[in-house]
N, C-alpha and C positions, 0 to 999 in steps of 0.2 A: 754335257755337264751333269745332267740328272743320272745318266748311266754310270759315270765315274763315281758319283756320290754313292750310288747303290753298291758298287764294287768295294768302296772303302767301308761301307756299313757291314758288308759280309765279313770283311777281315776283323773289324772291331767286335762285332757280335760273337764271332767264333772265339776270339781271345778273351772275351768276358767270361767264358765258361772255364778257361784254363785254371784259375785259382781253385776251382772245385775238384780238380783232378787229384791234387795233393802233390807235395814236393817229391816224395819218394817215388810215386808212380810216374810223375813227369820225368824225373831223371832216368828212370828205368826204361821208358818207352820212347823218349824223344829221339834217340839215335836212329831207330827204325823209321820214325816219321820223317826225319830229316833225309835219310836215304831215299825214302819213297818220294819226297818232295823234289829232290834232285833228279830222280828218275823221271818224274812227270814233266819237269822242265825240259829235259832232253827229249822225251817223247813228244812234247809240244813242238819242238824244232823240227823233228822228223815229220810230224803230222802236217805242219804247215807246208813243208817242202813237197810232200806227197799228196797234198790237197785232201787229206782225210777230213779236216775241218778248218775253219777260219775263225779267228777271234777278232772282231772288228773294233771293239772298244777296249782300249788299254789305258792303264793308269798313267803311263808315260810311254812315249814312242820308243824308248830304248829298252823298255821292260817287256818280257814275254807276256803274251796275253793270258797265259795260265797263272801268272804270278799271284793275282789276288785270290784265286782258288787254292793254290798251293799254300800260300802264307796263311790263309784263313781256314776254311772248312776242311781241306784235306789234311793239314797238319794237326789241328786240334781234334778233328774227327778221328784220325788214325790213332792218336793217343787215347782218346776216350774208348774206342772200340777195343784196343789192346787191353786197356785197364779192366774193362768190363768182362772180357771173354778169354783172356790169355790163359792157356792151359786147358781150355775146352775147345778144341778145333772145330767141332761141329757147330757149336754155338757161335764161334767166330765167323764161320762161313755163312751161317743163317743171318746173323746181324748185318754182315757186310752185304749180303744179297739184298736185304731190305733197303739199306742205305744206298747201295749202288743203283738199285731200281729207281729210287727216288731221284737220284742225280741224272740217270739216263732217260727218264721219261718226263715227269712233270717239271723238274728243274730245268732240263734242257729245253723243253717246249716254251717255258717262260722266258728263258734267255734268248731263244730264237725270236719270239714275238717282240722282245725289247730291242732286238737288233744288235745284241752283244756277241753272240756265238752261233755258228751255223755249221752243221755237219755237211760235208760235200761228198766224199767217197766212202762214207761210213754210215751205217744204219744205227738206229738207237739200240737195236739188239747187239750189234757188234760193239758199240760203246759199252753197254752193260757187261758183255763178256770180257772186254779189255779191263774194266774196273775189277771184275772178279779175279782175273789173272794177277793183276797188280796187288790185290789184297792177299792172295796166297803167297806171292813173292815176298811181301813185307813180313808176313808171319814166319816164313822160312828163314828170311834174313835175320829176324830177331832171334829165332830159335837157334840157328846155326852159329851166329857170330856174336850175339850179345847175352844170351841166357847163360849165366855163370854155372848153373847146374849142368847144362848140356856140355858146356866147355870143359868143366872139370871131369865129367864122366868120360868125355872123348879123350882128354889128356891121360886119364887113368888107364883107359883101354889101350892107348898107344904105348904107354909106359909098360903095361903088363905084357903086351905082345913082344916088345923088345927084351924084356926080362926073360920071357920064356925062350926066345930064340937064342939069347946069350947062354942061358942055362943048358939048352940042348946042345949047343956048340961045345961047351966045356965038358960035357959028358963023353963026347966022341974022342 
């Protein structure tokens, strides 16, 4: 019961920070955070099947063990990190590395001592690297699929390439 309360507190405390993000930035970055949350939930299913780790304490038996982390710190933290660093990829990677190191080392160690989560076929370094890869994936997802500047520039480039090819064909 104490462990489940702790998991609920993690979610609540994470969401208490969300109003400080601002409505505009929340709307801008929540699709990337949602994408990453779904990715982490799927990854959790794969991890449990491959025995990369196990999550013993769940909020509900039918919910994924990753659910409290995805709904709380991963979601809110992803939006915060994107808000603070988007457009500055090096700063984004550095801030993510610090946050990911915190989750992979002291946070994981604390969860392991509490009996909530345990790595099986994964080391803490591998967990850290997995977090870094996911952060890069989220940045690229936002950049490629959600950033209107990038989308409009890509659409313009495609339009221009078709215009040039049509122009060249009409000359022949």
